[in-house]
N, C-alpha and C positions, 0 to 999 in steps of 0.2 A: 796190496799197498805198494806204492812206487818208492823204490829205495833212493836215498840221497847219499849213497856211499861215496867214498873217496874216488876221484877220477885219476887216470894214469898221468904221470908227470909229463910236462911239456905239451899237453893237449888242452886247448881251450874248448870248454863245453858249456852250452847254454843250459842252465838248470831251471829256467823260468817255469816250464810246464810241470816239472817235477814238484816245484814249490806250490804251484797252483793246485794240483791234484792232492798233494799231501795236506794242504790246508783245508781243502774242500771235504776231505774224507775223515778228518779228525774232529773231535769235540774241542772247540776253541773256548778259552777261559773268559773271553769278553761277553759271552752269551748274546752276541749280536752276529749271527752267522752270515746274514746278507752283507753287512758292512765288512766283515772279515773277508768274505769272498771277493768283494769289490777291491779291497786293498790287495788281495792276492793277485788280482789281474794286473795292478800297477807294478807289484813286485816282479811278476812273471815277465813283464815286458821291459823291465828296466835293469835287471841285475843278472850278471853272469858269474860263473865260477871259473877261476883260472888256476891251473896247477903251478906250483912253484918248486924249484929243485930243493930237495931235502925237507920239504914241508909235509910230505905224505899226502899230497893233494891239497890245493889251497881252497880258501873259502871266501865267500862274499859276505859283507856285513849289511844287514837290513836294519835301518834306523829304529824301527819299532819292534825290536825283538831280534832273535838270532836264528837263522836257518843255515846250518852248516853243510856245505858240500865238501867233504873231505876232513871230517873230524877224526880224532884219534880213536884208540880202543875204548870200548864201552865202560871199562873200569878206570880210565884215566881220571886223575883228580887234580884240580887247581886249588891250592890253599892260599888265599889272599890274606896275608897277615900271619906269617909263620912264626909267631911268638911262642910263648909257653903252651897255650891252649892249641894253637895251630899245629905245632910240632907233635903234640900228643895225638891229635886227630890224624895227621899224616902217618905217624908210626903205626897206629892201629889199623889204618886203611891198608898199608903195605903188608901187615901181618895177614890180612884177609885176602888181599889181591897182590901177591908177590910180583907178578909180571906187569903190573900197572905202571904207567908213567905218572909220577906224582911231582908236581911243581910247587915249590914254596916261594911265595912272594914276600919280600921284606923291604924296609925303608932304606937299609944300608947293607953292605956285604959282611958285616961283623960276624954274623952267625952262619955264613955260607959253608965254611969248612965242616962245621958240626952237622949241617943239613946233608951235605954230601955223604958223610959217614953213615947217616941214617938211610941212605938210598933215595934221598929227596933231591931233586934238581932245583938249585936255588937261582933266583933272579930278583933283581930290584924292580920296583914298579916303574912303569913308563917305557922308555925306549928299549931297555934291556929285555923286558918281558915281551914287548911287541915283536922284537927281532927273533925271539925263540919260540913263541907260542902263536899259532894261527888264530885269527878271529873265528869264534864259534868252534874252537878245537877241543873243548872239554865238555863231556856230558855231566860231570860232577864238579861243583864248585862250593867251597866253604869260605865265607868272608868272616874272618875272626880278628880283624884289625880294629883296635879301639879308636875312638875319635881323637884322643889325645896323642896318638902315635906312640903310646906306651910310656909317656912321661906324666907322672902323677900331677894332676892339677893343671896341666898345660891345656890351653884352649885350642879348639880346632879353628883353623883359618876358614873364613866364610867360603862355602862352596866346595872346599877341598875334599871333605868326606864324601859328599854326594858324587863328586867326580871320581873318587876311588871306587865307589859302588858301580858306577857306570863302566869304568875300565874293567872291573871284574866281570860284569854282565856281558861285555863285548866278547869275552872268551868262552861264554857258555853256549852250548848248542841247543839248549831248551829241552833235551830229551830225558836227562836224568834229574838230579836235584840241585837246587841252589839254596844254600842254607846261610842265613845271616845270624850271627850270635849277638843279639842286642842285650838289654839289661832290664830287669824288673824295677830298676830305679826310676823308670819313666812314670810309674803310677803316682797319682796325686795323694792317695791315702797315706796318712802318717799319724793316725790316732789309734792304732792297734786293730783296725778292722781287717776284714778278709777281702782280697781282690781276686778277680779272675780275668780272663782275656777281654771281657767287655767293660772293665772298670775304667773310670775317668783317668786321664793322664795329666801330668803337670805341664806348666808352660815356661819352664826355665830355659835359658839359652842352650845348655847341654842337652836337655830333653828334646828341644826342637831339632837339634842335629840328628839325634838317634831316630826320632819319629819320621823325619824326612827320608832317612835311609831305609827305614822299615817300609815306607810307602813305595819307594822305588823298587824294592825287592818284591813286594807283594803284587805290584802292578803287572809283573811279568810271570807270576805264578810261583815265585820263590817262597821258601818257608822261613819265618822269623821265630827265633827262640829267644824269649826274654828270660835270661838266666838269673838265678839267685846269686848271692855273694860267693865268689869262687875262692877255694882254698886248697892248699896242700899243707904238709907239715910245716914248711918254712915260708909259706905264702898265705896271705889272707889277712883279715882284720885282726885275728888273734896275735899273729906274729908282729904286726905293727904296734898294736897296743902294748904288748909286753916289752917291746923294744923302747918305746918312748915313755912308757910309764904313766900316760895320761889318756883318759877316754872322755871325749866330749859327748855328753848325753847321759840319760838315766841308765842305771844298772838294770832296770826292768824293761828297757826298750827292746822291742822284738826285731830280730833279724832272721832272714831266710838264707840258707847256705846250700852249697853244691860243690862236691869235690871236682877238681879239674878233670880227672879221669871220667867221671860220670858225665860231665859236660861234653867231653869229646865223644863219648859213646852216644849221647843223645843226638849230637850233630850227625854222626854216621848213620844212626837209625833213621833220622829224617832224610838223609841222602838215599838210603836203601829204599825207602818208601816213597821217594820223590813224586813220581807221576801218580802213584796210587793215592797218596794224600791229596795231591793237587786236583785229581779227578780228570786228568787228560793224559795224552800220550805224546806230547811233543811240542809242536810249533807254538811259540809264545808271542803274543802281541801286547804292547803296552796298553793297559786299559784304564779308563777313568776311575773305575771302582776296583778296590783291592780284591784280588782273586786268590792270592796265595794264603797259606795257612799261618796262624799265629798260635804259639804255645808258650805257657809259663812253665819253666823247668827248674825244679828244686828238689831237695830230698823230702819235702813234705813234713818236716819237723821244725816248726818255728822255735827259735832259741833266743833267750835273753842275752844281753851283753855279759852279765855276771856269769851266767851258765857257760858261756863260751870261754871266758877267762879261767874259770874254775876247772873246766875240762882240759884246757890247753896246758895248764900248770902241772897236770898229772903226766904229761909226756916227758920222756927223758930229756928232750931238747930244751925244755923250759923249766926243768926242775928247780933251778936256782933263781928263776925270775920272781920278782916281787909282784904282789897284786897291784894293778894300776889304780890311780886315783880317778874317781868319776867326777867330772865337772859338768854340772847341769846348768845351762843358760837359765836366767831368771824366768823368762817367758815360758819355759817348759817344766818348771817346778810343779810336781804333783799331777802332771798330765801324762796319759798313756802315749806312747810313741811307737812308730814302726808300723808294720803291716804283716798280714798272714797270707801267704801264697796258696791259692787253691790250684794244685797241680794235677787234678783229676783228669783233665783233658789230655795232657801229655801222656799219662800212663794208659789211658783208654784208647786213644786214637793212634799214637805212635807205638803203643805196646812196649814202652820203655820203662824200666825200673832202675833206680840207682843201686850200685853195688854197696856204697856206703850209706846206710839208712839214716844216719845222723852224724853230726860232728862228734858227739860223745862216743858213738860206736867206733868211729875212725880212730880217735885218740886211744881208745882201749886196745885197738889192734896194734898200736905202736909200742906197747909195753913189752 
């Protein structure tokens, strides 16, 4: 195999032939080898890799995917959206790969000091990240930024979320894993039925934003994780309900849950299995058909709203909280609601299992 390793600084090197042979010798996700080979000829004749001082060897951007000439270490990680979940993933990655360069991308610099103390190199999206991180410089990328930018109920500006996905993709070299943490809330089912990765999705504006992002990720061989409702002891639906004292919906409505730590572990597992799950070993072209994998990730124990509240009130942190009032909209009276996640594929293919088997078990462990 022809290596596309980093070139020495201050030397301009043509990498077109390396790109050509690499693409010709690997299994490409588009399943159209002749077309891919033709595209590689265009790439080979049109793009050069140029070193830049302090960049560890510079890289060239290929519009339909990323071929890095000068990417960083094989364990380097970019976390685009270093909020609560992203920070957990970064911390766990550093525990496994202490010498890795881990970059955390945020909307503002408010959490940058905390990230530095963790050993994470913080940058804001846009110009700051572009100046510090080379195009195609990371073999591993986790995109964990929510469409709302972390503000509950805030709508996403048209196109902005997709643009953020593309920005993160521009820093991926296509060799490791690209993981996007989506939501199981995209599924249309809301009458208590079971859903899997092939189930119909809804057509709400928020769902459209997430589905567009999923498509962009899977087109280049990335992995999409549709996560269940995330929680920690002071985060999640239970904490909100016990704070406001009112729950909109039936007490029998079914929810699917996942601890933040288990979500982070699932993302790292998908990264570790990157090319093995994807079925190839590197160069990514944007394809008309999705080629990346899709998994539903949850603890596998559907729980009603009432059960969640009852369990949470047994924790010391909520010992004095009153049971919330359930307000059921008239059109939902007497009807089943919610959905049941079938998480078999995630456990079988990713070989991932949650540490916290259920919300009730997690609460028991807090006593």
